[in-house]
C-alpha positions, 0 to 999 in steps of 0.5 A, a space after each residue: 500500500 502506497 499509504 502505509 509503506 513500512 520504511 524500516 531503519 534497522 536498528 539504525 540509530 542505536 548504533 545498533 549494536 548487534 549481537 551480544 551473546 554467549 559471553 560469560 562474564 569473568 572469562 578471559 576473552 584474549 587467552 590462547 588456550 586449547 579450549 579457545 583454539 578448539 572453539 576457533 576451529 569449530 567456528 572455522 568448520 561452521 564457515 563451510 556451511 555458510 554462504 559468502 554474506 554470512 561469512 562476511 558478517 562473521 568477519 565483521 563481528 570478529 574484527 570489532 571484538 565480538 568473538 564471544 558470540 561464537 565461542 559456544 557454537 556447536 559443530 556443523 550439523 547442530 543448530 545450523 538454521 539457528 546460526 543462520 537466523 542469528 547472522 541474519 539478525 546481525 546483518 539487519 543491525 549492521 545495515 541499519 546503523 550508519 557505519 555498521 556494527 563496527 561503528 556502533 561498537 566504536 561509538 559505544 566504547 567511547 561513550 561507555 568509557 566517558 560514562 565510567 570516567 564521569 566525563 561532564 558533557 557540559 564542560 566548557 559550556 555556559 547557559 543562557 535563556 535562548 530567543 523565544 516567545 511567551 504567548 498568552 492564549 487569546 491575546 491580541 498577539 496570539 490571534 495575530 500569530 494564529 492568523 500567520 500560522 493558518 496561512 502556513 498550515 497548508 504547507 505543513 507536514 505532521 509527524 506523530 511519534 507513536 512507537 510505544 505500547 501503553 504498558 507504563 499506563 497499565 494499558 495493554 493496547 497501543 497508546 494512540 488507540 486509547 480514548 482521550 475522553 469518554 464523552 465521544 470515545 474518540 481515540 488519540 489517533 482519531 483526534 489527531 487525524 481529524 485535527 489535521 483534516 480540519 486544518 487542511 479544510 481551512 487552508 485548502 481554499 486560500 493561498 495560491 502558494 498552498 496548492 499542495 494542500 489541495 493536491 496532496 493534502 496535509 500529510 501525516 507520518 507515524 513512527 511505529 515500532 515492532 510493538 505498534 506497527 501492525 496494531 497501528 495499521 489495523 486501527 487505521 484500516 478498521 476506521 477507514 483512516 478516520 476520514 483521511 486519504 490512505 496516500 496522505 498517511 505514511 507509517 515508518 517503522 523504527 527497529 530496536 537496537 542490540 544491547 551491550 553487556 560490559 564496558 568493552 561493548 560486547 553485544 548481548 544475546 537473549 538468556 533464553 536464546 543464544 542465537 538471538 541478539 538482545 535488543 531494546 528501543 534506541 529512542 525517538 531520535 530515530 524519527 529523523 533518520 527514518 524521515 530521511 531514509 524513507 524519502 518522505 522529506 524529498 516527497 514533501 519538498 517536491 509538493 511545496 511543503 515548508 514545515 514539519 510539525 512533530 508531536 507525541 502520542 498522548 497529548 490531546 491539547 497540542 493542536 490548540 497551540 499548533 497554529 500560533 506556534 507555526 506563526 511564531 516559526 514564520 515570524 521569527 524565521 526559526 528553523 527549529 522551534 520547541 513548543 514549551 510550557 512554563 517550568 518551575 525550578 527543579 521540575 522534572 522536565 527538560 529545559 530549553 537552554 542556549 549554550 555557549 562554549 569557551 571555544 566560541 561554539 553555540 547551540 540551543 538545546 534541551 538540557 535535562 532537569 537533573 543536569 541543569 541545576 549543576 550546570 547553573 551552579 558551576 557557571 552563572 548562578 551559585 543557587 542553581 535552578 531557581 525561580 525568578 521573581 514571577 515564580 517560574 524558571 526563566 528556562 522554558 520546559 521542553 515537551 517534545 512538540 517541535 516545528 522545523 523548517 523543511 528545506 533546512 531540515 532536509 539539507 541537514 539530514 542529507 549531511 548527517 544521514 539523520 544521525 542524532 547525538 547518542 548517550 548511554 546510561 548503564 546501571 552499574 553494580 557498584 562504584 567500580 563501574 566495571 559491571 552492569 546490573 543489566 545490559 544497556 544500549 545507546 540511545 538518542 532523543 528527537 529534541 537533540 537534533 539542534 546539536 547538529 546545527 551550525 551556530 548561525 541556525 535560528 533556533 528558539 521556542 514558543 511557550 504556551 500555558 499547560 492548560 491549553 497545550 500540554 496534558 500528556 497521559 503517560 503514568 499509571 494510576 498507581 504512579 499518578 497517586 505518588 505524583 499527586 501526593 508529592 504535589 506534582 501533575 499526575 499525567 494520568 488518564 484521569 487528569 488527561 480527560 478532565 484537562 481536555 474538557 477543562 481546556 475547551 471550557 476555558 477557551 469558551 469562557 475566554 470567548 465570552 461564554 459563562 461557564 460554571 466553575 469546576 469542582 473537585 472530583 476524586 477518582 483513582 485516589 487523586 483529586 482533579 478539577 472537574 467543570 463542564 464536560 465540553 468537547 469541541 470537535 476539531 471540525 468546529 473551529 481551528 483557531 480562537 478567532 474562529 471559535 469566538 465568531 461561532 460561540 461566545 457571549 450567548 452561551 451559558 452553562 450553569 452547572 459543572 456537571 453539564 456536558 456539551 459536544 459540538 461537531 461541525 464547521 457550520 454550527 453557530 451558537 448565538 444564545 444557549 442556556 445549558 443545564 444537562 447534556 447537549 450534543 450538536 452534530 452538523 454534517 459538511 454543508 449543514 449550517 446550524 444557528 442556535 438561538 434562544 435555546 434552553 436545555 435542562 435535563 438529567 444529563 450525565 453522571 461521572 461515577 467512580 469504578 473499582 479495579 474490577 472494571 474494564 481496562 479503559 474505565 479502570 485507568 480513569 477510575 470512573 465511568 459515564 452514566 448518560 442518563 439523559 441527552 438532548 441530541 441535535 443531529 443535522 445529517 443533510 446539507 442546508 440551513 437550519 435554525 434551532 429551536 
């Protein structure tokens, strides 16, 4: 299928390490004993049953110090198919990593040595707050930035990083299939695609420079993994791509990378299978190389696209801020724009920081929170990571929602092959740092792309408040309780759903509506604010200015338990008083004006549930009992007035 070609980057970025395996800790790998000679003879004998490519793979492994992988191989005639399977996996790893396994091992040895020696990656660097814009949602500046962004959105491409399962959440499926809210049961992938289609619909009718929005649509690439690829494709196909054309959705599959068992970068094999390399994810930094090797960047460039927008798998609010952030990128000329949120000092979130080296080098990058404080103490502030007089850190919090300029991005990746600076994080058994508790691997992160740019590159950030742009769902209910007790955001399915409703309610309030104040709601042993349950379908409005023109001062929602769902670009609410549940749906071409409508009914109840509830309900800790709902459905084009 043209729309779902699975571009694979075999083990690519993780420097794929390759095959670690039969190594027995404590064995002298360099001795020349009779036993070693016999093993060498056994390997030589096995070469006779292998083809030229398989023997070449053995040579590569031996030359980079991986002899241990073959020390326990039996004589020809035993496990021959398994030996070929092992070498086939090694070949995939070798082909997928720039420079092959030999380069991976060399990089690993260097990074492992630096880790053992305690090398400071920020030695010689001095931090400063980088160039960027703090945007107040619904302000005059924001409205202007959104208008600028909407002029560009037809030239944008979107990339969803979705390589992870929901295990960390306590969810057995893929995260993008998880409902972001239970009022309509729309899953994250559905919300994202419908948001892109809404942006596409509004951009396609304008600008001559955006003919590509009409011809090829606004494309979406989804980075999957072995764990999520088939399930993501199945979700798309079962739902007819949620209204998108197949050819505008592309899956690019990330491969895992081999693990390392010691500081000599010996590759590891599985405990239960000596003919299979032990592999782990290399990190979401692989997305850059995948876009490069898949040919998508060239395809998008040829179609007249200018921007690439990256977003994460479970942040339901991101499209509220995309138009404004895209406007910032255009206005400031950013080749790399990090969408950020205000950050408290020492908060467990990375910080966007401008770094200047003593040798004159300069870069604007993410610095992890546990690295920022010691860096500040060693350079510009003896107190380290502290709040300013406004009660926040001057360094904005990174949320890994990124916007890059396509042409500069494509050119840079052509130079680097999409390689992103790697790191290694071995867990040592003791202070000697000579043995690992478990195999490690090299990793890379998507936000580290700016490290490869020249100092002259225009890199910056855009800050929006959390309530309107950042509500990730990444923690299990149990982990959420711990964070709640510590006074931190829980980032659970419970908080994510309530924050989704709360964001829509607050946007309506900013547009002039009267919305009932939220009340505390307890579920899964955490307490969250719970106001009117508002779902504004992406088709209803893409910008604040558009929303304000359709629904504002005439809307009054009188109770925090009320629910309002609005779907359709043609809906306009001039005057509505709601105490209960109301759903308005208008098909394309249906123009519905709501005037002087009063709705009062039993509405919906959010009832807590126990651990015996179905998985999706258990994650939230509640179910919705829809006692009474007024539904206004307009499934034929035309002009309508209600009541």
